[in-house]
C-alpha positions as CSV (number, residue, x, y, z in Angstrom):
1,M,0.0,0.0,0.0
2,S,1.4,3.4,-0.9
3,F,2.0,6.1,1.6
4,T,-0.8,8.2,0.1
5,H,-3.4,5.4,0.4
6,L,-2.2,4.8,4.0
7,I,-2.8,8.5,4.8
8,R,-6.3,8.3,3.2
9,R,-7.2,5.3,5.4
10,L,-5.8,6.7,8.6
11,I,-7.0,10.3,8.4
12,P,-10.7,11.2,7.8
13,L,-11.3,13.3,4.7
14,P,-12.6,16.4,6.6
15,L,-9.4,16.5,8.6
16,R,-7.3,16.0,5.5
17,Q,-9.1,18.8,3.9
18,D,-8.6,21.2,6.8
19,I,-4.9,20.3,6.9
20,R,-4.6,21.0,3.1
21,Q,-6.4,24.3,3.5
22,F,-4.2,25.4,6.3
23,L,-1.1,24.6,4.2
24,R,-2.6,26.5,1.3
25,N,-3.3,29.5,3.5
26,S,0.3,29.3,4.8
27,A,1.7,29.2,1.3
28,D,-0.4,32.2,0.3
29,R,1.0,34.2,3.2
30,W,4.5,33.1,2.4
31,H,4.2,34.2,-1.2
32,G,2.5,37.5,-0.3
33,I,-0.8,36.5,-1.9
34,H,-3.7,38.5,-0.4
35,F,-7.4,38.3,-1.2
36,G,-9.8,41.2,-1.0
37,Q,-12.7,41.1,1.4
38,T,-14.6,44.2,0.4
39,L,-18.4,44.1,0.1
40,G,-20.4,46.7,-1.8
41,D,-22.4,47.5,-4.8
42,I,-21.8,49.2,-8.1
43,S,-24.5,51.0,-10.2
44,C,-24.3,49.5,-13.6
45,A,-26.8,50.0,-16.5
46,H,-25.7,47.0,-18.5
47,P,-24.3,44.2,-16.2
48,I,-22.9,41.0,-17.7
49,R,-25.5,38.3,-17.0
50,L,-25.8,34.5,-17.0
51,E,-28.7,32.3,-15.8
52,Q,-28.7,28.5,-15.2
53,R,-31.5,26.2,-14.3
54,I,-31.0,24.3,-11.0
55,M,-31.9,20.8,-12.3
56,P,-34.1,18.4,-10.2
57,S,-31.9,15.8,-8.5
58,P,-31.6,13.8,-5.3
59,L,-31.2,16.2,-2.4
60,Y,-32.5,19.0,-4.5
61,E,-33.7,21.0,-1.6
62,N,-30.4,20.6,0.2
63,K,-28.6,21.9,-2.9
64,L,-30.8,25.0,-2.9
65,T,-29.9,25.5,0.8
66,N,-26.2,25.3,0.0
67,I,-26.4,27.6,-3.0
68,R,-28.4,30.2,-1.0
69,R,-25.9,30.0,1.8
70,A,-23.1,30.5,-0.7
71,I,-25.0,33.5,-2.2
72,A,-25.1,35.1,1.2
73,L,-21.3,34.9,1.3
74,L,-20.6,35.8,-2.4
75,D,-23.2,38.4,-3.3
76,H,-21.9,42.0,-3.4
77,N,-18.3,40.8,-3.5
78,L,-16.1,43.6,-4.8
79,I,-12.9,43.0,-6.6
80,A,-10.7,46.1,-6.8
81,P,-8.3,46.9,-9.6
82,G,-5.4,44.5,-9.4
83,E,-7.0,42.5,-6.6
84,Q,-7.3,38.8,-6.3
85,W,-10.4,36.8,-5.3
86,S,-10.8,33.2,-4.0
87,F,-13.9,31.2,-3.8
88,W,-12.9,29.4,-0.6
89,H,-11.4,32.6,1.0
90,R,-15.0,34.0,0.8
91,I,-17.0,30.8,1.6
92,R,-14.7,29.4,4.3
93,C,-15.2,25.8,5.3
94,P,-18.5,24.4,3.9
95,D,-19.5,22.6,7.1
96,A,-22.6,22.5,9.2
97,K,-21.2,25.2,11.5
98,N,-21.0,27.5,8.5
99,G,-24.6,26.8,7.5
100,F,-24.2,24.1,4.9
101,V,-26.0,20.7,4.7
102,I,-25.5,17.4,3.0
103,G,-25.6,17.6,-0.8
104,R,-24.5,15.6,-3.9
105,N,-20.8,15.8,-5.0
106,L,-18.9,14.1,-7.8
107,V,-15.8,12.4,-6.2
108,N,-13.4,10.2,-8.2
109,G,-16.1,9.6,-10.8
110,Q,-18.7,8.6,-8.2
111,L,-21.7,10.7,-7.1
112,T,-21.5,10.9,-3.3
113,E,-23.2,12.8,-0.4
114,Q,-21.1,15.4,1.4
115,T,-21.7,18.5,3.4
116,G,-21.7,21.5,1.1
117,G,-22.6,19.4,-2.0
118,G,-23.8,21.3,-5.0
119,L,-21.5,24.3,-4.6
120,C,-19.9,23.6,-8.0
121,Q,-22.8,25.1,-9.8
122,I,-22.2,28.5,-8.3
123,S,-18.4,28.3,-8.7
124,S,-18.9,27.3,-12.3
125,L,-21.2,30.2,-12.9
126,A,-18.7,32.6,-11.4
127,Y,-16.0,31.1,-13.7
128,H,-18.1,31.6,-16.8
129,L,-18.9,35.2,-15.7
130,A,-15.2,35.8,-15.2
131,L,-14.4,34.7,-18.7
132,L,-17.1,37.0,-20.1
133,A,-15.8,39.9,-18.0
134,G,-12.2,39.4,-19.1
135,L,-10.9,38.5,-15.6
136,T,-7.7,36.5,-15.3
137,I,-8.3,32.9,-14.2
138,T,-5.4,32.1,-11.8
139,E,-6.8,28.8,-10.7
140,R,-9.6,26.6,-12.1
141,H,-10.3,22.9,-12.0
142,A,-12.6,21.1,-14.4
143,H,-14.6,18.0,-13.6
144,S,-12.9,15.0,-15.3
145,I,-16.3,13.2,-15.8
146,D,-19.1,14.6,-17.8
147,I,-22.2,13.3,-16.0
148,Y,-24.9,14.9,-18.2
149,T,-26.6,14.0,-21.5
150,E,-27.3,16.8,-23.9
151,E,-30.9,16.9,-22.8
152,Q,-29.9,17.4,-19.2
153,R,-27.2,19.9,-19.8
154,F,-27.9,23.4,-18.3
155,T,-24.5,25.0,-19.2
156,P,-22.0,24.5,-22.0
157,L,-19.5,21.6,-21.5
158,G,-16.2,23.3,-20.6
159,S,-17.7,26.0,-18.5
160,D,-17.4,24.2,-15.2
161,A,-15.2,24.9,-12.3
162,T,-15.2,22.3,-9.5
163,V,-14.2,23.3,-6.0
164,V,-13.1,21.0,-3.2
165,W,-12.2,22.5,0.2
166,G,-8.5,22.3,0.8
167,F,-7.7,20.9,-2.6
168,K,-9.3,22.8,-5.5
169,D,-10.2,26.5,-5.6
170,L,-11.5,29.0,-8.1
171,R,-9.2,32.1,-8.0
172,L,-9.6,35.2,-10.1
173,H,-7.6,38.4,-10.7
174,N,-9.1,41.7,-11.8
175,P,-6.8,43.2,-14.5
176,H,-9.1,46.2,-15.2
177,P,-8.4,49.7,-13.9
178,F,-11.8,49.7,-12.2
179,A,-13.6,47.6,-9.6
180,I,-16.2,44.9,-10.4
181,A,-19.0,43.6,-8.2
182,M,-20.4,40.0,-8.3
183,R,-24.1,39.5,-7.8
184,F,-26.0,36.2,-7.4
185,A,-29.6,35.2,-6.7
186,V,-31.9,32.2,-7.0
187,V,-35.2,33.1,-8.8
188,D,-37.9,30.6,-9.7
189,G,-35.6,27.6,-9.6
190,A,-32.7,29.2,-11.6
191,L,-29.4,30.5,-10.5
192,H,-28.7,34.1,-11.7
193,G,-25.3,35.7,-11.8
194,E,-24.2,39.2,-12.8
195,I,-21.0,41.2,-12.9
196,H,-21.4,45.0,-12.4
197,T,-18.5,47.3,-13.4
198,Q,-17.6,50.9,-12.6
199,Q,-17.0,51.6,-16.2
200,A,-18.8,50.2,-19.3
201,L,-17.4,46.7,-20.2
202,L,-18.5,44.8,-23.2
203,P,-18.6,41.0,-22.6
204,R,-15.9,39.0,-24.2
205,R,-16.8,36.5,-26.9
206,V,-16.5,33.1,-25.1
207,E,-16.8,29.8,-27.1
208,F,-16.5,26.2,-26.0
209,T,-15.6,24.1,-29.0
210,R,-15.6,20.3,-28.8
211,E,-13.1,17.8,-30.2
212,T,-13.9,14.1,-30.1
213,L,-10.9,12.0,-29.3
214,P,-10.4,8.3,-30.5
215,N,-11.1,6.9,-27.0
216,T,-14.6,8.5,-26.8
217,H,-13.2,11.2,-24.5
218,I,-14.1,14.8,-25.4
219,K,-11.7,17.7,-25.5
220,V,-13.2,21.1,-25.0
221,H,-11.3,24.2,-26.1
222,T,-12.2,27.4,-24.3
223,Q,-11.7,30.4,-26.5
224,V,-12.0,34.0,-25.4
225,D,-12.2,36.5,-28.3
226,G,-10.8,33.8,-30.6
227,A,-7.8,33.0,-28.5
228,C,-7.6,29.6,-26.8
229,Q,-7.4,30.0,-23.1
230,T,-7.5,26.4,-21.9
231,S,-8.4,22.9,-23.1
232,T,-10.1,20.3,-21.0
233,V,-10.6,16.6,-21.5
234,Y,-13.8,14.9,-20.2
235,I,-14.8,11.3,-19.9
236,P,-18.5,10.7,-20.6
237,L,-20.0,9.0,-17.6
238,R,-21.3,6.1,-19.8
239,A,-17.7,5.4,-20.8
240,Y,-16.2,5.7,-17.3
């Protein structure tokens, strides 16, 4: 048995996550990385908008609870010029003490139940909004498994950003000479996200183009204003 597998057996996952998050926070301080904490609003006549359906699923009500709790922590987040933003720096630990409940998560290709499950929908929406707003993506992780059929899909394949406390974060940097504000809400079973800016900002042209690989995997190229930003390979769940 490898050392990694031994650690996984001996140390419960929540404790391993807390240790990893502590180490990440320590590394950020060592490298002088700071994340803004400002809350506020910006009057914007033409915000950049996205909307996603929250699809019916097991633990649907719990997912709504987790998303609404995340909204309470993310809504009105301001990112000043040159400032960095971190999903987990804003959310903190997604445990019961922080207002989160059991939800559905995709872990190692398996759908499991964990406290804070379902938060990937709001982190993914934030990622897609960031692409449209021309923010710099300093950390983003895609799901490796595509669990949806085309009929079930509520957002383009390639626009996802999974988050795992201690291990995977969504981090953004504001390169604009003006501040932006992030706004989120749940309305009639749909997740709404907006980016408001102090100066007029036209949304970037964001495209997710697919390439089918010989082994049935799918590679998605994310292009912003015609330039490839990243490429992600997904395994369809039926082929996993």
